[in-house]
N, C-alpha and C positions, 0 to 999 in steps of 0.2 A: 384462137379458132372460135367462129360460130357453131352451137352446135344445135342442128335443126333437122329432127327426126318429122315426117311427111306424117299430112292428115291431122295435127294434133285437135283438129276441130273436132272434132270426130268421138274425141274421149272425153270424159267428163271431169269438170274444172273442179279443184280442191284446195281451194283456199286459206283453209284451215293449215292442211301440210305443207301448204307453200309458206307461209309464215314461221311454219316450222325451220323451213330450209334456209330462209333469210337468216334465220341465227347462225347460219352456217359460216357467212361472213364476220361475224363474230369469233370464231372457233378454229381450232389447228384443223379438227378433223370433225366430221360428219359420217357416221355411219346408218348405213341402211340395211337392214338384215332381216330376210324374209325367205320363205320359200320360193320354188319356181312361182313365177305368173301370179305374184304379189301386186304388180304394178312399180316395181323400183322402175326400169326404164323410164314408164311412160313420165313419173311422177318427175324424175329428174329434168327430160326432155321440155315438160310445161313451164319447170320452174326457170329453166334457162332461156327459154323464149320471152318470159317476163322481163328479163333482163338483159336486154341487147346491150348495156352499158359494160357487160364485164366481157374481160377475157376468159374463155373457157376453152380448155381442153380437155376432151374428152376420150378415153380407149375404152372402145366394149370389148374388154378382153376375151380370146377366143382360145382353145388348144392348142394351137400351135405358137402363143405368145409365151406357154412354159419355156420354150429354148431361149436364154436370154440374148442369144444375135437379133433371135424375130422381134421380141419386145423392145429393146433398143431401140432397133431401126424405125418402128411404127412410133414407139413414144417422141423419138425427137423429130421424124416428119411431123406427128402432130404439132410439139412445139417452137416448131420454124416460121407456123405460122403465126404466133403471137410473137416472134423476135427474130430474124433470120439468123442472127446472132449463133442459135443455138448449133445451126447445122454445123459449126466451125468443133463441135463436140463428137462429132463422126467420128474420127481419128482416136478415139476415148472409148468406144463402145465395144470393144471385143475382150471375152475374158475366158474363152472356151473353156467350158464347162462350167462356170461359175455364174456371178451373176452380174451385176453394172460394174461391181468394181471401183476402187475407191478413189481413182482419177477422175472417172465421169462424174460420181456421186459430188467429188466436191465440186465439180465444173458446176454443176445442175445449181448445187444449194448456192453456190457465189450469183451464179447468173440469176437466178429465182429472185434471190434478195434484191435484186436492182430494179425489179419490177414493180409497179403498184399492184392493186390486188387481183391474185391471179387465183381459179379454181379451175385444180384438178381433177378430174374424175375418173375414177377406176371401176368400170362398170363390169359385172360375172368376176368378182376377185377370186372365184372358188375357183375357175377355171385353173389358178395357179397351183401348182403343187409344188413347184422348185423349192426347194430349203432356202437356198444360196438366195434365189432372187429375192423370194417373200422378204427375207432378214434384211435387203438392202433397199427395197423399199419402206420396210419398217424404219431404218438409218435416215433413209432420205426426208420423211415424216419428223420424226425427231431433230434434223437438222436444221430444217430451213424457219425461215424468218415468219413473224406473223401476218406478214402480207403474204401469204401463199396459204389457200387453205384447200385440203383434201377432203374431196366425198368418194368414201367407200361405198360399194354395193354388192352385196354375197348374198348366198343363199346361206353361207355358214360362217359364222366369226371370225373374223381373220386373225392369224397366228402373231399375233402383233400386241405388244404391253400398251393395252390404253389406258390400263389403272390410273396413270401419274394423268392422264388428260381429264377423266371421272372427278379424278378428287380434287382438279383445279377447275373445275367445271368448264375445261375447254374442248367440252367432247360434246356434240348433239347425235343423240341416238334416234331413229326410228325402226320400228320392229313392226312383226306382223299385227299385232294387235291395233296399231293405229293406221297403217295401210289396207284396213280391211274395211270394205264399206259397209257405210249404216243405208237403211231402206231409201232414204232421202234419194243418194248416189249410184244405189243398185236400183229405182226405176228410171234414172236419166239414164242409164247405162242400157237396159235393156230396150227404151223405147226408143233411142238412138238406134240401136245397132235391128230392133222389129219393126220399126214403122208404125209402133201399136202400145198404147200403153197397158200394164197388168192391173188388176184390182189392187189393195194395200193386203188383202190376206193373201193373194199370191207372192206379192213380193216380198211379205214377211216369213214367209214360208221358205223363199229359196234363199235367204237372206240369214235364215237361221238351219239351213241345212248344208248352205257352204262355209257358214262363218265368216261371211262376208271376203271370201276367198274370191279375187277380182277373176284368174283365169277359170275358174267355176262357173264364175258371173256370165262371163262372155260367151264359153259354149252352151251353156243354157239358153240364152238369149239366141243364138244362131240354132238350137235344136227348136227354139220355138215359132222361130219364123217361117218353117216349111211344117209346124206340127199342128195337124187336124183340130187337138182336143187341146187345148193348153190347161184346162184344170187337170186334166188326167195325167200329162205329162209330169206338171206340180206335185201332184199326189204321190208319184210314184218317185218322185228325184229325195234318194235317201241315201245314209250311207257317209263312212270316213271319204278323205279328200281324194284315199285311193281308189275305193269302189264309185266316187261322184265320176272322180276325172274318166274310169275304165267306160261308167256307164254314158255320161255322157259323150262322150268320144263317138262310141259305137251309136248312139243317136244322131250324130252329125254325120257321120258316115253314110249311115244307112237312109239319110234324106237326101243323100246327092245323088247323082243320076249316075250309073255303072261306068259311064267311061270316063267322067272327072273323076271317082274313085279311084279308077284303075290308074290314073295320070298322078294322083297324089300317093300312091303307093310307089310309083318308081319312081317320083323324084324322090319321096323319103331317101332314097338309097345315098344321095347326094351330101356333101359336108356343106358345099354352096352350090348354089343352083343358078345357071342362066340359059337365056332362052335357047343360043344353040346347042348347049350342051343339052336341055331338056329335049330338043327337037334330033339331036344327036343319038340318043336313047332310046327316044320312043318312037320317032315317024311326026311328032305334032308338029304340025306346019304352023298353026297359030299361038306359038308357045309364047312370043311376050304378051299378048293380048290375054292368054290363061293365068298367065303370073297375075300380071296388074288386077285380074278381076281377082284372084284369090287373095292379093292384098286387100281391096278395096272390100271383099265381103267376111274381112277377120281371119281367115282362115290360116290364121296365127304364122303367118307368113310375113317377115322382115326382109325390107330393102337394106341394102349394107351400103349403096352410095347414093347420092343426088342423083344421078342418071338411073337409077333403077337399071341397074344391067347385071349385079348380082344380088341375088336373095339368100333365104336360111330360113328353114320351119322353125318355129317354138320346138326347143329339146323336149320337152314332153308330149307334146301332140307328134312330132318326129320318131317319137321312141315306141308309140302305139303304133304310128303308121307302118313301122319297120316290122312291128313283131305280128300286127294282121296278114301283111305281106309276105313273111316267111310260113306262114302256116297255111297260107292260100296257094305259094306256088313256092315251095323248097328251093328250086333251082333255082327261080327266075334271079333273085338278088343278087347272085356269082355272076348271073350273064350281067346285068346292069354297069356292074362294077367294073367288071372286064373292059367293057364298054365307054367307063367314065376316064380309065386307065389308057387305054387309046386315044381319046378324044386329048387328054392334056399330052400324052407321049407327043403327038402330032403339033402342039404348041410348044415343046422343048419344058414343059412343066413338069419336071422331074416328080418334085416332092410330092403333090398330090394324087399321082399315078402310084407311084409306089404304095401309098396309103391305101388307095381303093383296091389295090391288088392282095398286098396282106391282108385285108379284109374278105377277099374272095378267097384266100385260101389258095392262090396260083403261086405258090413257094417260089418253084422255080424260076417263074416269068419274074416275081419281084428279085429274084437273086440277081440276074443278068443284068435286070436294069439299073440295079443300086451297081453293079461290079460296072456297069456302063457309064458311070458318073468321072466327069474330068476333076482339074486341079483347083476348082471354084470350091468343091466341097472343102477344101484344106485350106485355101486361102479366105474363105469367109469364115474359117473357125467354126463349120458346121460339122463337125466330127461327133458330139454327143447323137445328134441328130441321126446320123449313120448309125451309130453303136444302137440307138436304139430300134433302128428299122430289122438289123440284124438279129438282136435276142429277139424280138419279134415273129420269128421265123423257128418252129422246133428243131430241137439239136439234131434230131434224126434225121433232118433234111439236108443239114449243112454239113454232115459230119464228113464226108467225102469231099469237101468244096475245099482244098487247101488253100485256093487265093481267097478267098472270103474268109478263113480263119486268118491267113497271113495278113490282111490289109484288117482285118479288126485288132490284131498284136498291133499293127503301126498306129492307129489314133490311137488306141489305149496309150500309146506312148506318146506321141504329139500332145492329148488333153493332160499328160499328168501325171497318167497310173499306171509309171512306170514297173512296178511290180508285178501287176497283170502281165504288161505287156511283156517284160521278162518272160513269163512263164509260158507265154501262148507264142514266142517269138522262139524259145528254145524248142518247143514240142514241135514247129513246124521244121526246125533245122536238123533235129533227130528222126522225124516222120519218113518212112519206107513211102509213104504213098508221095511225097513232094518230087518235084523234080529238082534234079539239078542248079535249075534257075532261079526254083522258089526258095530251096533250101540258101545259094548265096544271098538272094533277096532278103530273108529273115535274118542272115549274120550279118548282114548291112544294119539292119535296123536295129540290130542287139547291140554293134558299136554305137551306131547315135545317141544310146541313151546317157551316152557320158556323161552330159551336163544334169544328170539325175542320179543317176547310179552313183553311191558313196564309197564302194570299189573300185577306185580308178585304174589301178593295175588290172583287172579283170574287163575293163573295158579298152585297154589298150591291146589285151590279147584278144577278144572279140574281133576290135579291128583289123590287127591281124589276119587272123584267120578267115574275115572277109575279105581281105583282100588275095588271100591265096585261093579261097574257092571262087572268085571272081576271072581272076587268072589264067584258074582250070580251065572255066569251063570252053571253051575253044567258039564252036560253033553252035552249041547249046541255047535254045533260048531263054529269055527273062521272062519272069511275067509281066503283062502291061496293067497295072493298077491305077486306076485312073491318073493315069497319062503322067504318073510321076517315078517309073520303076525301071527305066529305059537304062542302057547298061552304061550311057556315058553320067546319067543321074547315082546310080549306085557307086559309083568309080567318086564323084564330086560328095556322096557322105560319107564315105570309109576314109578317103582321106583327110576330109574335116573333120573326124572323129578322132582318128590317128592324133590328127595335130592337136584336138582340144585334150585329149588324153595325156599325151606328150607333157603338155603346159603344166596341166592341173599336178602330173609328177615333179614339176621344176624341171623338166628337159626342156628351155624355150628356145635351143637350137633345134632341136628333134622336132618342136611343137611348129616354128617359124617352117621349116623346109616343108613339113605334110601339108600347112595351113597354106601356102604361096601356092602349091601344086595343086589341090584344092581350088584355089582361088582363081588357077590361071587354066584348069582341067574343061574339057569340052561339056561335060554335064553343066556347069555352070552359066552356060547360056540360058537356063530357067534361072526368070530373075532371082526369087527367093532361094534357091541354093548360094548363088553371088553375094547378095544382101551376109547371109549369115555366115560365109567364109571370110568376105571382107573384114566386118563386123569382129569375127573371132580374131582374124589377124591382128585387128587396129586395137584389140585389147591387150594381146601378146606384147606389142610393142610398146602401148603404154605403162605395161606393167614393167618394162625393161628400162624405160625412161625415154625412149625413142619417141616423145608425145608430137613432134612434129611429123612423125611419117603416119603416129595413129591419127590424129587430127584428119590425116589425107584422107586416110583409107576408109576412119569413118562417115567424114564427109562424102564419100563415094557413095558407101553404104546407102545412107541417108535418101539421098538423092536419086540413087536407083529406086528405094523402095516409093518416096513420095510418086516418082515417075508412074509405079506402075499401081499406085493406089494403095501399096501395101504396107505404111507407114504404120497403124497401128495394128498391125501384125505381130505377134512374138518375135519373129526374126531378128528383127534391129537392136533386140536388148543389147548384145555385144557392144553393138557400133554408140549406145547412149552411154553406157559403162565405161568404155572408151574415151570417148570425151569427159564425163566426170571424173575419172581418175587422171587424166591429161591435165583437167584444171585445178588437179587437188597439188599436181607436183608443182604446177607454175605459181599455185600459192594463189588461188580464186575459189577461196571454197561457196560463197554464193554462186558460182555459177556451175560449179562441182553439184552442188545439190540439189538446181533446175534440171540437169541431163541425169543427176543419179535417178530422180521421180519417174523421169521416162523409161529409163532401164527396168527399175525397179517394178515399174506397173507392167511391163511386157515377159519379165522375168516368172514373177508370180502368177499370168496369166494360164502359164503351163506347168506351174509347180518345177521350175530347173533349179535343183536343190544346190548346186554347187556352183550356179550362176548368182543365187540368191546369198551366196556365202560371201563371196565377192563384191557385192552388191554393200551387205554389211559389215563387211572390212572398210569398205569405202567411207560408209556413212560416220563408223568408227574415228578414221583417219581426220574426217573433218570436224568430227564434235568432239574427239577424244575418250580415252578410256579412262578413267579416275580408280579412285579407290576400288569400286564396285567392279571392276574389268573383269574377274576370274566371273562372278554372278552372273555377269552379262555375257561370257560364252556360256557358261551353265544355260541361260536363257533361250540364249540363240542355237542352242542342242536339242532343247525341248523342243523348242517353237518350230526349227525345220526339218525335225526327225532322225538328221543323219549326222553325222559327224565332217568337219569340213576336210577340204581336198588337203594334202598335204602344203601344197606351196599358200594357201590360206592361212593354214595354221602356223606356220612358222611364221607369217607377218602378225597375225593376229599377236603372238606372244611377243615377238618384238615392241609392237605397240605397246603392250601391255607395261614391259621392262622399262618403255622408255617413258613411260607415263612416270613410274615409281622415281625413276630414277630422275626427270625432272621436278618432280614432287619433293625433292629431299630424300630419297629412302634409297641410294644406292645401293647399299648392300641385298635390301630385297629384289632392288631389279638384275644384281647378278645372280641370283637363285634364279629369277624367273627365265634368264638368257642362257642358261646352261651351265654353271659352274664347272663343274672339270670334266663336264662330256663335250661331246663334238657337237657342237651345235650348227644348223643352217648358216647359211650366208647373213641374213636380218639378224638374226640374234650374235653372230659370231660381232657385226657391227656394233650390237648394242654391249654384248659383254666388253667390247673395248672400251666403250665409252664409260660402263660403271667401272672397272678397270682406272681409268682417266679422272673419273668424278672421285673416285678414292686415294688420286695420289700413287694407285701403286704400278708406278712406271712399268717394272720388268712384266707384271701379268701383263699389262697391255701390249707391250712387245711381243709377247709369246703368241696374245690373242691376234694382233694383227697379223703376224708372221702366218699364222693359220689360213688367214684368208688369201682364197687365190688371185691373180690378177685378170682380172675381167678383159674381154676385147671391149674396148670402147666403141667400135663402131657396132657391137652387136648389143650389149649390156649398159650404156652409161650413170643408169642411174646408179648401178653396183659401181664403178669406176668412181666415180666422185665420190659416194660415202667412204670408200677407200681412202681417197686423196685427203678428204677430211679429216678423219680419224688420224692419217700421218701426220697431216699438219699440226694439228692437237697436240699427238705425240711430240710433235719438234718443238713444240714451246714447252712442253713442258720439262723436257729435256735442256732446255737454252739454248737447240740448236738453230744455225743463221738461215735454215731453206725454209723457217716458215711462210714467207708471203712467197715464194717460187712454188711450193708448194698447192697455196692458195693460189695462186695465179693458175694453174694445170687446173685445177676443181673449178673455178669461173668460167675457164675455156672452154671445158667439156661441158659443163653445164649450160651457157648461155644458149649454143644452139636448138639445143633441146626445152628450154624457159625451165630449167631445172631447178627452179626456186624452195621448195618446202625442204628440200635434203640440205640445205644449210639450216633453215630455220629448227629440223629438227632433233639435229645435232645439239641447240641449246646456247643460252648466252654465252659459254666459254667462247665456242667457235663464232658466235656471232662479234661478239668483241674483237677476237683477231682481226674479222674480218673491218670490221668501223675505224681500226688504226692504222689501216693499209693508206697508202699516198691516192688521194681523189675516190676515197670510199663511196663519197655520197652520191658519185656519179655513176651512169652505165646501168649494166647489170646489177652490179654490186651494190648501188643506189636503191634499185629494186627488192634485191634482198633483204636491204637492210632496213628499208618501210616493210617490209611484209612482218618480218622479224620483231619489228617494234609494235606493231597491232596484238602477234602472238603471247608475245611475253613480257611485256610492259603493261601488266594487268589495272594499276593504277591511274593508266592514262584516260583521261576524261571522255564522253562522249559529248563531240563537240555539236551533234546537231538535236535539237530541241526536241523531235520526231525523228525515230528511224524510217530508214526505206525499207519496205518491204520486199523479200526474198524475189518477187515477181518486179519491182525497180529496179534493184540490183542488178538484177539479169539484164534487163535493158538497159540500165548503165553502161554495162562493159560493151554495148553497141556501138553508142555515140561518136565516140573515136572514128570510127567507119566512115562516118560524112552519109551515112544511108539515110536516103529522106522516109519521111513519118510512112509511107505507104509500103518502101520495101521492110522496115523494120516490121510494119505489122503483119505482112507474109512471113520473114523470118520467123515472127513469133506465134504464128498463128491464130491472130486475134483480127478483128475489126479496124479499119482506119480510126474510127470513133474511139473505140476502148485504147489503141494507141497513143491517140492526141491524149487523152484524161490520162495516162500514164504518164506521160512525158511532164505534162503540165505539172501532176504530183510533185515529180522529181526535182522540177525549179521549184517549185514553193519550198519543197523541206531543203532543199540546198540556200535557199535565200537568193538566187539568180535570177538571170532575167533571159537567157538564153543558152544555146546549146556551148558556145566554146568555154564560158564561164560556169556552165554545169560542169566541166570534164577537167577545168583547170580547179574548180573548188571539190571535184571528187578525188582529185590526185592528190590536194593539197589535206585532205582527212584521212588519205589511204586507201580508199575506195576503190581505187580504181588504178592500177598500176603500168597497165600497158592494155592496148588494144588487144582485141581479144579474137580468134577467125569463127565467123558462124556458121553452123551446118545450114 
């Protein structure tokens, strides 16, 4: 993107500072740190204009950029001008109250690393106060390759660890002392602005009294332009920067005609200024001409676009104008702010309208406007901004507004602040001021905190209470909060919450019942409710081993999310995790990790703790839990701040026991798996496996007798686990029905691609499979190939250069015979990027075409079966 501020010819050339900035191309970071009006932005504009050969992305930061959603949109919009592929990262942009997020940071870093020299300018960095966002910018700077040069312009030292860059001489710093004008530059500036030359003594006096401060010199020059006695003006010009600024601005304003001064006062109430908006506020018929004249006359007006449609005042000048205006007309500013709000409302531009009403202290009007906002607030992830507006309204004003309190509680929950949400929603549910519909709504959203709240039984109780409250409403109305709380939507939310709580409590039959009702009810005509219900149902199915059904439901959820532009929203997290778990059970760990990254990103966006536990479990299933497994659980507990739900805790313990058993410590595995107490089903399986490993057959029999016989149609994974253990037991007892039991297990596993269940059982079961007739063929052969990769630790890596995770993901798609263009669309990359990935795969496999690549990958065990891509 080319950075082209207007009218650079009227500013003083500063070649020495230009040469200092040239050093930025050899450094990772350049910092311009100086007070307002020091000339930082103009200097950067001059430098960029002198280097048309550079790719420059410049972001002049505004207060609104403190909202991560706003910042990410603007940043990607600028980067697209350098390389259109940056547009593909929009789906990674939402963090819902956080910062850039790990996925977007990684994608930006990787893409920037591919470019030739890129200069990324963050001007006005002091406008950002969001600690998470600033931390992410710092991480982006630290992680990016030397071909990317960051230029930071700020009034304050940024909160980044720059000492390392200083130590390695990788930081260029330009501060106020260097930015200050000398006498020659000051004389040129004054002559350019006034059209007349001051004597050397006058210039020396002005530079001394302003200490070379550019804004002070500009103000002095503008005043000198109309002052009848320049010598007197210079003689009276004294004081520190604050006094100088006040004095000069007074002189500037006093020199203006009254009508123009009044226009400046009225315009100063605006954050951003356009001719049409000025005309609406003031009735000025020649507003555009006035704006252009003010810009030409250096009246601290800055054009915000090349078309000169929008402007803003220099902040220091604007602050003084506003101060003077309030003193002259105490009621005038509020009137103008209300007019500005009306102008924006008429154009459906709600954000600025709300901000103007808040500044005008028109609290009720601001509340009404906030509460009239629709689903896009939720869909775009702008709940933090919404809550900030609510906080700006005095609590005394909103005390009696139950609807405001209720929506505040809902948004606290959605953004991951579940404890605050729980407190607010409980108060609404118990409030005598709340209507029956408002109480039912509060109960419904208390139930939806299931994926955050560690006390899962209480979540189920809230869901049951919400169900009763909704059923008892009769004809009583429910509140309409941003279009998301109609009766049908509440029913969908309650059913989904009830299903998720049942699932987390290991009641998979109950969970499936409620989630299927949620999926099919009228409320899921709202796309995001449907996406969430489908995804949760897919996750439950994958958990039970119904991976074929899980993939279908997850694909439907992601397809719907993509169709409505919500693939980047947190709602599809369940669907991505369902695909990851299905891939784990199918023996495709690389593909599982790809989906896991997507699911984890969305679950972390609003800190859904219970879902994060499932994601961490999937990661442990792929990577294994070794000797440090117990410490790993402790670390996760500290990291996530809440214990795992019962269904996850059981599987984590089973995974730990399995790791010990396969690692040669079956006695310790037995201790973890439950010993003499009655363990859960996953732990009972591991207890039986530990007994069989130790040769304690009678105790293994008792352990397996305690296992229920699950319905294959509902829990095929548990059914196959049981049959596998029974086959192992039969072999230990020397019975002849080993192959029959294995045939049953394989027959029940194959429709759902349950490969990993046999591999998890360990080498004894794998050996039994390997000695069956025709074992190397069909589904059994697929199991054995996967087992060889897992259990044969001494098998050499046949590839000189390993495939990356991304290349392994693409490799799984090759048997589908999709074109490169179709693959690119599936994987959310450009066609050229996809061609590069495919070419690298061929090179690493040492093949010439796709057919050879598929054969070679199967030979190496990298590709065991075609997968279905969402």
